[in-house]
C-alpha positions as CSV (number, residue, x, y, z in Angstrom):
1,X,-18.5,-15.4,-30.3
2,X,-22.0,-14.2,-29.7
3,X,-23.2,-10.8,-28.5
4,X,-23.0,-11.7,-24.8
5,X,-20.2,-13.5,-23.2
6,X,-22.2,-14.3,-20.1
7,X,-25.9,-14.0,-19.4
8,X,-27.5,-14.1,-15.9
9,X,-30.9,-15.6,-15.0
10,X,-31.9,-15.0,-11.4
11,X,-34.6,-14.0,-9.0
12,X,-34.7,-10.5,-7.5
13,X,-34.0,-11.8,-4.0
14,X,-30.4,-12.5,-5.1
15,X,-29.9,-9.3,-7.1
16,X,-27.2,-7.9,-4.7
17,X,-25.0,-10.9,-5.1
18,X,-25.5,-11.2,-8.8
19,X,-24.8,-7.5,-9.3
20,X,-21.4,-7.9,-7.6
21,X,-20.5,-10.9,-9.8
22,X,-21.7,-9.0,-12.9
23,X,-19.5,-6.0,-12.0
24,X,-16.5,-8.2,-11.7
25,X,-17.1,-9.8,-15.1
26,X,-17.9,-6.4,-16.7
27,X,-14.4,-5.3,-15.8
28,X,-13.1,-8.2,-17.9
29,X,-15.4,-8.0,-20.9
30,X,-17.3,-4.7,-20.6
31,X,-20.9,-4.1,-19.5
32,X,-22.3,-4.5,-23.0
33,X,-21.1,-8.1,-23.2
34,X,-22.7,-9.1,-19.9
35,X,-26.5,-9.8,-20.0
36,X,-27.5,-8.3,-16.7
37,X,-30.6,-6.1,-16.9
38,X,-29.2,-3.0,-15.2
39,X,-26.5,-2.8,-18.0
40,X,-29.2,-2.6,-20.7
41,X,-32.1,-0.6,-19.3
42,X,-32.5,1.6,-22.4
43,X,-32.7,-1.5,-24.6
44,X,-35.1,-3.3,-22.3
45,X,-37.6,-0.5,-22.0
46,X,-40.0,-1.9,-24.6
47,X,-43.6,-3.1,-24.7
48,X,-43.0,-6.8,-25.5
49,X,-39.9,-7.5,-23.5
50,X,-41.2,-11.0,-22.6
51,X,-40.9,-12.0,-26.2
52,X,-37.6,-10.1,-26.8
53,X,-35.6,-11.3,-23.8
54,X,-35.7,-15.1,-24.1
55,X,-34.1,-14.9,-27.6
56,X,-31.1,-13.2,-26.0
57,X,-30.6,-16.1,-23.7
58,X,-31.3,-18.8,-26.4
59,X,-29.3,-17.4,-29.3
60,X,-27.1,-14.5,-28.3
61,X,-25.2,-15.7,-25.2
62,X,-22.0,-17.8,-25.0
63,X,-22.7,-19.0,-21.5
64,X,-26.0,-18.7,-19.5
65,X,-25.5,-18.7,-15.7
66,X,-28.7,-19.7,-13.9
67,X,-28.7,-18.6,-10.3
68,X,-31.4,-20.8,-8.6
69,X,-32.8,-20.0,-5.2
70,X,-36.1,-20.9,-3.5
71,X,-37.9,-18.0,-5.1
72,X,-36.6,-18.6,-8.6
73,X,-39.4,-20.9,-9.9
74,X,-42.2,-18.6,-8.6
75,X,-41.0,-15.5,-10.3
76,X,-42.4,-14.4,-13.7
77,X,-39.2,-13.2,-15.4
78,X,-37.0,-16.1,-14.4
79,X,-39.8,-18.3,-15.6
80,X,-39.6,-16.8,-19.1
81,X,-35.8,-17.0,-19.1
82,X,-35.9,-20.6,-17.9
83,X,-38.1,-21.6,-20.9
84,X,-35.2,-20.5,-23.2
85,X,-32.6,-22.1,-21.0
86,X,-34.5,-25.4,-20.7
87,X,-34.8,-25.5,-24.5
88,X,-31.0,-25.3,-24.7
89,X,-30.8,-28.3,-22.4
90,X,-33.3,-30.3,-24.4
91,X,-31.2,-29.6,-27.5
92,X,-28.2,-31.1,-25.6
93,X,-26.4,-27.8,-25.4
94,X,-25.5,-28.4,-21.8
95,X,-22.1,-26.7,-22.1
96,X,-24.0,-23.4,-22.8
97,X,-25.7,-23.5,-19.4
98,X,-24.0,-23.2,-16.0
99,X,-26.2,-24.1,-12.9
100,X,-25.7,-22.4,-9.6
101,X,-27.8,-22.6,-6.5
102,X,-28.5,-21.2,-3.0
103,X,-29.9,-23.3,-0.2
104,X,-29.8,-26.4,-2.3
105,X,-32.7,-25.1,-4.4
106,X,-33.5,-26.7,-7.8
107,X,-36.1,-26.1,-10.6
108,X,-38.5,-28.3,-12.5
109,X,-37.1,-30.0,-15.4
110,X,-33.7,-30.9,-13.9
111,X,-32.8,-34.5,-13.1
112,X,-31.5,-35.5,-9.7
113,X,-28.0,-35.9,-11.0
114,X,-27.7,-32.2,-12.1
115,X,-24.5,-30.5,-11.0
116,X,-24.4,-27.0,-9.4
117,X,-22.0,-24.4,-8.1
118,X,-22.9,-24.0,-4.5
119,X,-23.1,-20.2,-3.8
120,X,-24.0,-20.2,-0.1
121,X,-20.5,-19.8,1.2
122,X,-18.8,-18.2,-1.9
123,X,-17.9,-14.6,-2.4
124,X,-18.9,-12.8,-5.6
125,X,-15.2,-12.9,-6.5
126,X,-15.1,-16.7,-6.2
127,X,-18.3,-17.1,-8.1
128,X,-17.0,-14.9,-10.9
129,X,-13.8,-17.0,-11.0
130,X,-15.8,-20.2,-11.5
131,X,-17.8,-18.6,-14.3
132,X,-14.7,-17.6,-16.1
133,X,-13.2,-21.0,-15.7
134,X,-16.3,-22.6,-17.3
135,X,-16.2,-20.1,-20.2
136,X,-12.5,-21.0,-20.8
137,X,-13.2,-24.7,-20.8
138,X,-16.1,-24.3,-23.2
139,X,-13.8,-22.5,-25.6
140,X,-10.9,-25.0,-25.4
141,X,-8.6,-22.9,-23.2
142,X,-7.0,-23.9,-19.8
143,X,-9.5,-23.2,-17.1
144,X,-7.5,-20.2,-15.8
145,X,-7.3,-18.5,-19.2
146,X,-9.8,-15.8,-18.2
147,X,-9.5,-15.9,-14.4
148,X,-5.8,-15.5,-14.0
149,X,-4.4,-12.0,-13.8
150,X,-2.8,-11.0,-17.1
151,X,0.9,-10.6,-16.9
152,X,3.3,-9.1,-19.3
153,X,5.1,-11.2,-21.9
154,X,8.2,-9.4,-20.9
155,X,10.7,-11.3,-18.7
156,X,10.6,-10.4,-15.0
157,X,13.5,-8.2,-14.1
158,X,16.0,-9.8,-11.8
159,X,19.5,-9.1,-10.4
160,X,21.9,-11.3,-8.5
161,X,22.7,-8.4,-6.2
162,X,20.8,-8.7,-2.9
163,X,18.0,-6.1,-2.9
164,X,14.6,-5.1,-1.6
165,X,13.5,-3.5,-4.9
166,X,9.8,-3.6,-5.9
167,X,8.6,-5.5,-8.9
168,X,8.6,-3.4,-12.0
169,X,5.7,-3.0,-14.4
170,X,6.6,-3.7,-18.1
171,X,9.1,-1.0,-19.0
172,X,9.5,0.7,-22.3
173,X,11.9,3.3,-23.7
174,X,14.1,5.7,-21.7
175,X,17.3,4.3,-23.3
176,X,19.0,7.6,-23.2
177,X,18.2,8.2,-19.6
178,X,19.2,4.7,-18.6
179,X,22.6,5.2,-20.2
180,X,23.1,8.5,-18.4
181,X,22.2,6.9,-15.0
182,X,24.5,4.0,-15.8
183,X,27.3,6.4,-16.3
184,X,26.5,8.3,-13.1
185,X,26.5,5.1,-11.1
186,X,29.8,3.8,-12.5
187,X,32.4,3.5,-9.6
188,X,34.8,5.6,-11.7
189,X,32.4,8.6,-11.7
190,X,33.4,11.2,-9.2
191,X,29.8,11.9,-8.1
192,X,27.5,10.3,-5.6
193,X,25.0,9.5,-8.3
194,X,22.0,11.3,-9.8
195,X,18.6,12.8,-9.0
196,X,15.6,12.1,-11.3
197,X,13.0,14.9,-11.0
198,X,9.8,15.5,-13.0
199,X,6.1,15.8,-12.8
200,X,3.9,13.3,-11.1
201,X,3.1,10.2,-13.2
202,X,6.1,10.7,-15.5
203,X,7.7,7.4,-14.5
204,X,10.5,8.5,-12.2
205,X,10.3,5.6,-9.8
206,X,10.0,3.1,-12.6
207,X,13.1,4.5,-14.2
208,X,15.1,4.4,-11.0
209,X,14.0,0.9,-10.2
210,X,14.8,-0.3,-13.8
211,X,18.3,1.4,-13.6
212,X,18.9,-0.4,-10.2
213,X,18.0,-3.7,-11.7
214,X,20.4,-3.0,-14.6
215,X,23.3,-2.0,-12.2
216,X,26.2,-4.4,-12.6
217,X,26.6,-6.9,-9.7
218,X,30.4,-6.3,-10.2
219,X,29.8,-2.7,-8.9
220,X,27.4,-3.2,-5.9
221,X,27.0,-5.8,-3.2
222,X,23.7,-4.5,-2.0
223,X,20.8,-2.4,-3.4
224,X,18.5,-0.7,-0.9
225,X,15.2,0.9,-1.9
226,X,13.5,3.4,0.5
227,X,10.3,5.2,-0.4
228,X,9.5,8.3,1.8
229,X,5.9,8.6,2.8
230,X,3.9,11.2,4.8
231,X,0.3,11.6,5.6
232,X,-1.6,14.9,6.1
233,X,-4.1,15.8,8.8
234,X,-7.6,16.4,7.5
235,X,-11.2,16.8,8.8
236,X,-11.7,13.0,8.9
237,X,-8.8,12.3,11.2
238,X,-6.4,10.9,8.6
239,X,-3.5,11.8,10.9
240,X,0.1,12.5,10.4
241,X,2.7,9.8,10.9
242,X,5.4,12.1,12.2
243,X,8.1,10.2,14.0
244,X,6.6,6.8,13.3
245,X,6.9,6.4,9.5
246,X,9.4,7.2,6.8
247,X,8.5,10.8,6.8
248,X,11.9,12.3,7.6
249,X,15.5,12.0,6.8
250,X,16.2,10.4,10.2
251,X,13.6,7.7,9.5
252,X,15.2,7.1,6.1
253,X,18.5,6.5,7.9
254,X,16.7,4.1,10.2
255,X,15.4,2.1,7.2
256,X,18.8,2.0,5.5
257,X,20.4,0.8,8.8
258,X,17.6,-1.8,9.2
259,X,18.3,-3.2,5.7
260,X,22.0,-3.3,6.5
261,X,21.4,-4.9,9.9
262,X,23.0,-2.1,11.8
263,X,20.8,-1.7,14.9
264,X,23.4,0.4,16.7
265,X,22.7,3.2,14.3
266,X,19.0,3.1,15.0
267,X,19.8,3.5,18.7
268,X,22.1,6.4,18.3
269,X,21.3,10.1,19.0
270,X,19.6,11.9,16.1
271,X,22.6,14.1,15.6
272,X,25.0,11.2,15.2
273,X,23.1,8.8,12.9
274,X,24.1,10.2,9.5
275,X,27.8,10.2,10.5
276,X,27.6,6.7,11.8
277,X,25.8,5.4,8.7
278,X,28.2,7.1,6.4
279,X,31.1,5.4,8.3
280,X,29.3,2.0,8.3
281,X,28.8,2.3,4.5
282,X,32.5,2.3,3.8
283,X,33.5,-0.9,2.0
284,X,29.9,-2.1,1.6
285,X,29.5,-1.1,-2.1
286,X,25.8,-0.2,-1.6
287,X,23.4,1.5,-4.1
288,X,20.8,3.6,-2.3
289,X,17.6,4.2,-4.2
290,X,15.7,6.9,-2.4
291,X,12.2,7.6,-3.7
292,X,9.7,10.5,-3.3
293,X,12.1,13.0,-1.7
294,X,9.6,15.9,-2.3
295,X,8.1,14.9,1.1
296,X,11.2,15.9,2.9
297,X,11.2,19.5,4.2
298,X,14.0,21.9,3.1
299,X,16.1,21.3,6.2
300,X,15.9,17.5,5.8
301,X,16.8,17.9,2.1
302,X,19.9,19.9,3.1
303,X,20.9,17.1,5.6
304,X,20.4,14.5,2.9
305,X,22.6,16.3,0.3
306,X,25.3,16.9,2.9
307,X,25.3,13.2,3.6
308,X,25.5,12.4,-0.1
309,X,28.4,14.8,-0.6
310,X,30.5,12.7,1.7
311,X,29.1,9.3,0.6
312,X,31.9,6.7,0.5
313,X,33.3,6.4,-3.0
314,X,32.3,2.7,-3.5
315,X,28.6,3.6,-2.8
316,X,26.2,5.5,-5.0
317,X,22.7,7.0,-4.7
318,X,19.8,7.3,-7.1
319,X,17.1,9.7,-6.0
320,X,13.6,10.7,-7.3
321,X,11.5,13.8,-6.6
322,X,8.6,15.6,-8.0
323,X,10.2,18.9,-6.9
324,X,13.8,19.7,-7.9
325,X,16.3,19.7,-5.0
326,X,20.0,19.7,-4.8
327,X,22.6,20.4,-7.5
328,X,21.2,20.7,-11.0
329,X,24.5,19.4,-12.4
330,X,23.7,16.0,-10.8
331,X,20.0,16.1,-11.7
332,X,18.1,14.6,-14.6
333,X,14.8,16.2,-15.7
334,X,12.4,13.5,-16.8
335,X,10.1,14.6,-19.6
336,X,7.3,12.7,-21.5
337,X,7.8,9.2,-22.8
338,X,8.6,9.2,-26.5
339,X,5.8,8.2,-28.8
340,X,7.3,5.0,-30.1
341,X,7.9,3.6,-26.6
342,X,4.4,4.8,-25.5
343,X,2.8,2.9,-28.4
344,X,4.7,-0.2,-27.5
345,X,3.4,0.1,-24.0
346,X,-0.2,0.5,-25.1
347,X,0.2,-2.5,-27.4
348,X,1.4,-4.6,-24.5
349,X,-1.6,-3.5,-22.4
350,X,-3.9,-4.3,-25.3
351,X,-2.7,-7.9,-25.4
352,X,-4.7,-8.4,-22.1
353,X,-7.6,-6.1,-22.9
354,X,-9.8,-7.3,-25.7
355,X,-11.6,-3.9,-26.0
356,X,-8.4,-2.0,-26.2
357,X,-7.1,-4.4,-28.7
358,X,-9.7,-3.2,-31.2
359,X,-8.0,0.2,-31.3
360,X,-5.7,1.2,-34.1
361,X,-2.4,3.1,-34.1
362,X,-4.3,6.4,-34.8
363,X,-6.3,5.9,-31.6
364,X,-3.1,5.2,-29.6
365,X,-1.4,8.3,-31.0
366,X,-4.5,10.4,-30.1
367,X,-4.3,9.0,-26.5
368,X,-0.6,9.6,-26.3
369,X,-1.0,13.2,-27.4
370,X,-4.0,13.8,-25.1
371,X,-2.1,12.3,-22.1
372,X,1.0,14.4,-22.8
373,X,3.2,11.3,-22.8
374,X,2.7,10.7,-19.1
375,X,3.1,6.9,-18.6
376,X,0.9,6.6,-15.5
377,X,-1.9,8.6,-17.1
378,X,-1.6,6.4,-20.3
379,X,-1.9,3.3,-18.2
380,X,-4.9,4.5,-16.1
381,X,-6.8,5.7,-19.2
382,X,-6.1,2.6,-21.2
383,X,-7.1,0.5,-18.2
384,X,-10.6,2.1,-18.3
385,X,-11.4,0.7,-21.8
386,X,-13.8,-2.1,-21.4
387,X,-14.9,-1.0,-17.9
388,X,-18.3,0.3,-17.2
389,X,-19.6,2.6,-19.9
390,X,-16.1,3.1,-21.3
391,X,-16.5,0.6,-24.2
392,X,-13.8,1.9,-26.5
393,X,-10.7,4.0,-26.6
394,X,-12.9,6.7,-28.1
395,X,-15.0,6.8,-24.9
396,X,-11.8,7.0,-22.8
397,X,-10.4,9.8,-24.9
398,X,-13.7,11.7,-24.7
399,X,-13.6,11.5,-20.9
400,X,-10.0,12.6,-20.7
401,X,-10.8,15.6,-22.9
402,X,-13.6,16.6,-20.6
403,X,-11.1,17.3,-17.9
404,X,-11.6,21.0,-17.0
405,X,-8.8,23.3,-17.9
406,X,-6.3,23.8,-15.0
407,X,-7.3,20.5,-13.3
408,X,-4.8,17.8,-12.8
409,X,-5.6,15.0,-15.4
410,X,-4.4,12.2,-13.1
411,X,-6.6,13.4,-10.3
412,X,-9.5,13.8,-12.7
413,X,-9.1,10.2,-14.1
414,X,-8.7,8.8,-10.6
415,X,-12.1,10.3,-9.7
416,X,-13.6,8.2,-12.5
417,X,-11.6,5.1,-11.4
418,X,-13.1,5.5,-7.9
419,X,-16.6,5.1,-9.4
420,X,-15.6,1.8,-10.9
421,X,-13.7,0.3,-7.9
422,X,-15.5,-2.4,-5.9
423,X,-16.0,-1.9,-2.2
424,X,-13.3,-4.5,-1.6
425,X,-10.8,-2.7,-3.9
426,X,-11.4,0.6,-2.2
427,X,-10.9,-1.0,1.2
428,X,-7.6,-2.6,0.2
429,X,-6.4,0.7,-1.3
430,X,-7.4,2.6,1.9
431,X,-5.6,0.0,4.1
432,X,-2.4,0.7,2.2
433,X,-2.6,4.5,2.7
434,X,-1.2,4.0,6.2
435,X,1.9,1.8,6.3
436,X,5.1,3.5,5.1
437,X,6.6,0.1,4.2
438,X,5.3,-2.8,2.1
439,X,3.1,-5.1,4.3
440,X,2.3,-8.8,3.8
441,X,-0.8,-9.8,1.9
442,X,-2.2,-11.6,5.0
443,X,-2.1,-8.3,7.0
444,X,-3.8,-6.4,4.1
445,X,-6.6,-9.0,4.1
446,X,-7.0,-8.8,7.9
447,X,-7.1,-5.0,8.1
448,X,-9.3,-4.5,5.0
449,X,-11.7,-7.2,5.9
450,X,-11.4,-8.8,2.5
451,X,-10.9,-12.6,2.4
452,X,-7.3,-13.6,1.8
453,X,-7.8,-15.4,-1.6
454,X,-9.9,-12.5,-2.8
455,X,-7.3,-10.0,-1.6
456,X,-4.6,-11.8,-3.6
457,X,-6.6,-11.6,-6.8
458,X,-7.5,-7.9,-6.2
459,X,-3.9,-6.9,-5.4
460,X,-2.6,-8.5,-8.6
461,X,-5.3,-6.6,-10.5
462,X,-4.5,-3.3,-8.8
463,X,-0.8,-3.9,-9.6
464,X,-1.6,-4.4,-13.3
465,X,-3.5,-1.1,-13.2
466,X,-0.4,0.7,-11.7
467,X,-2.2,1.4,-8.4
468,X,-0.2,-0.8,-6.0
469,X,3.4,-2.0,-6.1
470,X,4.2,-5.6,-5.3
471,X,7.3,-6.7,-3.4
472,X,9.0,-9.9,-2.4
473,X,7.5,-12.2,-5.1
474,X,4.1,-10.6,-4.6
475,X,3.9,-11.6,-0.9
476,X,3.7,-7.9,0.2
477,X,2.4,-4.7,-1.4
478,X,2.7,-1.0,-1.0
479,X,0.6,1.8,-2.5
480,X,1.7,4.1,-5.4
481,X,2.2,7.3,-3.4
482,X,0.1,9.5,-5.7
483,X,-2.8,7.0,-5.3
484,X,-2.7,7.5,-1.6
485,X,-2.8,11.3,-1.9
486,X,-5.9,11.1,-4.2
487,X,-7.7,8.6,-2.0
488,X,-7.2,10.6,1.2
489,X,-8.7,13.6,-0.5
490,X,-11.6,11.8,-2.3
491,X,-12.6,9.1,0.1
492,X,-11.4,10.2,3.6
493,X,-14.2,8.4,5.3
494,X,-13.1,5.0,4.0
495,X,-9.4,5.8,4.8
496,X,-10.5,6.7,8.4
497,X,-12.5,3.5,8.7
498,X,-9.6,1.4,7.7
499,X,-7.4,3.4,10.1
500,X,-9.7,2.4,12.9
501,X,-9.3,-1.3,12.0
502,X,-5.5,-0.8,11.7
503,X,-5.5,0.8,15.2
504,X,-7.6,-2.0,16.8
505,X,-5.4,-4.7,15.2
506,X,-2.2,-3.0,16.3
507,X,-3.5,-2.6,19.9
508,X,-4.3,-6.3,20.2
509,X,-0.9,-7.2,18.8
510,X,0.9,-4.8,21.3
511,X,-1.0,-5.9,24.4
512,X,-0.9,-9.6,23.6
513,X,2.8,-9.7,22.6
514,X,4.4,-6.8,24.6
515,X,5.3,-6.0,28.2
516,X,8.1,-8.4,29.3
517,X,7.0,-11.4,27.1
518,X,10.3,-11.6,25.4
519,X,9.4,-14.9,23.7
520,X,6.6,-13.1,21.9
521,X,8.6,-10.2,20.6
522,X,9.2,-11.8,17.2
523,X,5.5,-11.6,16.6
524,X,5.5,-7.9,17.2
525,X,8.7,-7.5,15.1
526,X,7.2,-9.3,12.1
527,X,4.1,-7.1,12.3
528,X,5.9,-3.8,12.9
529,X,5.2,-2.4,9.4
530,X,1.5,-2.4,10.4
531,X,2.0,-1.5,14.0
532,X,4.2,1.5,13.5
533,X,1.7,3.6,11.5
534,X,-0.9,3.0,14.3
535,X,1.3,4.7,16.9
536,X,0.2,8.1,15.5
537,X,-3.4,7.0,15.8
538,X,-2.9,6.1,19.4
539,X,-1.3,9.5,20.1
540,X,-4.4,11.2,18.6
541,X,-6.8,8.8,20.5
542,X,-7.9,8.4,24.1
543,X,-5.1,9.0,26.7
544,X,-5.7,5.8,28.7
545,X,-5.2,3.6,25.7
546,X,-2.1,5.6,24.7
547,X,-0.5,5.1,28.1
548,X,-1.3,1.4,28.0
549,X,0.5,1.2,24.6
550,X,3.6,3.0,26.0
551,X,3.7,0.5,28.9
552,X,3.3,-2.5,26.7
553,X,5.9,-1.5,24.1
554,X,8.5,-0.2,26.6
555,X,10.7,-3.4,26.7
556,X,10.1,-4.4,23.1
557,X,11.3,-1.1,21.6
558,X,14.4,-1.1,23.8
559,X,15.2,-4.7,23.0
560,X,14.8,-4.3,19.3
561,X,16.7,-1.0,19.1
562,X,13.8,1.2,18.0
563,X,14.9,3.9,20.3
564,X,13.8,6.7,18.0
565,X,10.2,5.5,17.9
566,X,10.4,4.9,21.7
567,X,11.5,8.4,22.5
568,X,9.0,10.0,20.1
569,X,6.2,8.0,21.6
570,X,7.1,8.8,25.2
571,X,7.4,12.5,24.5
572,X,4.1,12.7,22.7
573,X,2.4,10.6,25.4
574,X,3.8,12.9,28.1
575,X,2.2,15.9,26.4
576,X,-1.1,14.1,26.0
577,X,-1.1,13.0,29.7
578,X,-0.4,16.6,30.8
579,X,-3.2,17.9,28.6
580,X,-5.6,15.4,30.2
581,X,-4.5,16.1,33.8
582,X,-2.9,12.6,34.1
583,X,0.2,13.8,35.9
584,X,1.1,10.3,37.2
585,X,1.5,8.9,33.7
586,X,3.1,12.1,32.5
587,X,5.8,11.4,35.2
588,X,6.4,7.9,33.9
589,X,6.6,9.1,30.3
590,X,9.2,11.7,31.3
591,X,11.1,9.1,33.2
592,X,11.2,6.7,30.3
593,X,12.3,9.5,28.0
594,X,15.2,10.1,30.4
595,X,16.1,6.4,30.3
596,X,16.4,6.5,26.5
597,X,18.7,9.6,26.8
598,X,20.7,7.8,29.5
599,X,21.2,4.8,27.1
600,X,22.5,7.3,24.5
601,X,24.8,9.1,27.0
602,X,23.0,12.4,26.8
603,X,23.5,13.8,30.3
604,X,21.8,17.2,29.8
605,X,18.6,15.6,28.4
606,X,18.6,13.1,31.2
607,X,18.6,15.9,33.8
608,X,15.8,17.7,32.0
609,X,13.7,14.6,32.0
610,X,14.4,13.9,35.6
611,X,13.2,17.4,36.5
612,X,10.0,17.0,34.5
613,X,9.3,13.6,36.0
614,X,9.8,15.0,39.5
615,X,7.5,17.9,38.8
616,X,4.7,15.7,37.3
617,X,4.8,13.3,40.3
618,X,4.8,16.1,42.8
619,X,1.6,17.4,41.1
620,X,0.1,13.9,41.1
621,X,1.1,13.4,44.8
622,X,2.8,10.2,43.7
623,X,4.2,7.6,46.1
624,X,7.7,7.7,47.6
625,X,8.8,5.1,44.9
626,X,8.1,7.4,42.0
627,X,9.8,10.4,43.7
628,X,12.8,8.2,44.5
629,X,13.0,7.1,40.8
630,X,13.0,10.7,39.6
631,X,15.9,11.6,42.0
632,X,17.8,8.5,40.9
633,X,17.4,9.5,37.3
634,X,18.8,12.9,38.1
635,X,21.7,11.1,39.8
636,X,22.4,9.2,36.6
637,X,22.5,12.5,34.7
638,X,25.0,13.9,37.2
639,X,27.2,10.8,37.1
640,X,27.2,11.0,33.2
641,X,28.4,14.6,33.6
642,X,31.1,13.3,36.1
643,X,29.6,15.5,38.7
644,X,30.1,12.8,41.3
645,X,29.3,14.9,44.4
646,X,25.9,15.8,43.1
647,X,25.3,12.2,41.9
648,X,26.2,10.8,45.3
649,X,23.8,13.2,47.0
650,X,21.0,12.2,44.7
651,X,21.6,8.5,45.1
652,X,21.7,8.8,48.9
653,X,18.4,10.7,48.9
654,X,16.9,8.1,46.6
655,X,18.2,5.3,48.8
656,X,19.7,3.6,45.8
657,X,23.4,4.2,46.4
658,X,25.4,1.0,45.7
659,X,29.1,0.2,45.5
660,X,28.8,-0.1,41.7
661,X,27.3,3.4,41.3
662,X,30.7,5.0,40.4
663,X,33.9,4.0,38.7
664,X,36.9,3.1,40.8
């Protein structure tokens, strides 16, 4: 192996493209192994560079990639480089040269049968893949030896129990904790399960997921994983997802009910859902894995632990939280990973990182001690080795040690990672900050604006760096929650930009597939994980668009049982309409809220909505039809209260009294 794995010869007109390809390859081999001028500015600042440079191409590079364009032959420096390259060809070292072209351009000295990689319609990612394939073939490997995403040699964890668990990174150690969890989840144990609490990046979610995979199929018929997620308001309009994402105990109930295919629970009144779910769980032998509970407020945590206290005996729960909650007797404090297991983890990572593989055990122990045994921090720091100017574990350690006292080391390292991410990687990460549930790769590509094939490669790479979590055989992905927190604080403008794309995509889906187009409801249903987080963006956006969304979704949310989202959307849209002086639409929003309450049998709430609808429509000087609907809604409320005299009076005034209006 020579000094440079790959050398580039190109004209300045194609610098932007080559720079992106070089950056991708540098993540694989390190900048000092890629002959790209910007990586070696100090070395190339010399008087006779024209004599020095051709030797690097001729003698010190494993593969020379010549990027030919119409300007290539006229440029001075490419001409010097081409002399060295052409000599390689004359000496029949054709394997050492890879030809690529834009616009069908060629260069003097090549025969008409020369083969090229056509770059006109290729992304930098695709070009980098072709280069890596050629390098692998030259060295006797399968062509995907360098281009494929490295995977662990460990077997993929599986269980025969139906589940929606995320894929787990290679897992090391924690034998004592796993044994304790296994004991707590045993049906004979007289507890609901256990809570894992500990600092961020300590591996709580990984431990919970591993324990769930290890749970005996003889004990459980279903494993349900729910990760709670909440976004915070900031100056760049990264808006809260209250009511539309898994940001509350009620929404957690909804997700569990959805996984168990119990739509009647999702339709029920908020005060009844926990009781109905607890009743429905009897005999189902379910293991509930509830992640990131620190995002629940104290009142919601109280509701959760009350629910768990009366969980059916054949069901168990496994919880994680950065902040302790509940009964300490049923909790497990997760501390740092033991040194032996941490070294095994670093050795596994080093198998797929040539630069890290040059480290010795002393280096690994130093990293372990500096990282405080936090698995996520170990993975992030180790993943930096060979990237950018971090050429060795010594460089990575020096950077970690430069973290100012009192600063969070994970946040500090993430800042550095941000400088190394490509624009496409940041866009994909920003896209994943919004959905509360895993979303399909196709949707990620569409929202982020990154081509699908490139998105697949990037997502695998991000998963290997412990930044995203793959689901469903890698057909869907979600963000590591801590990454979302950091990205919203560090790059809010990118998050906001992707939020706008998410909103535009959701609006098109809603309008094209909503209203009374029942045959198109499955399209909306399949895309709901990306539509739901956009609802909060609509609430914060222009009122006319929000009212259109309400009208378009009205039948879909009723038909699919998403009554909680329906009611929350109508309430917030009513408030927005009032604030904007749009009393006509405010009346419709109050009316629709009343209709949801009528479906739930909540008479007092129906009457309150009817009064609001009537007041809004009077202010708007609405037509007789609207006024009649408000009176009819009030009649429904009276009938539900069995105040039949008042109901009859309302129905007569509304002109909608029918023989079927009352029992008997």
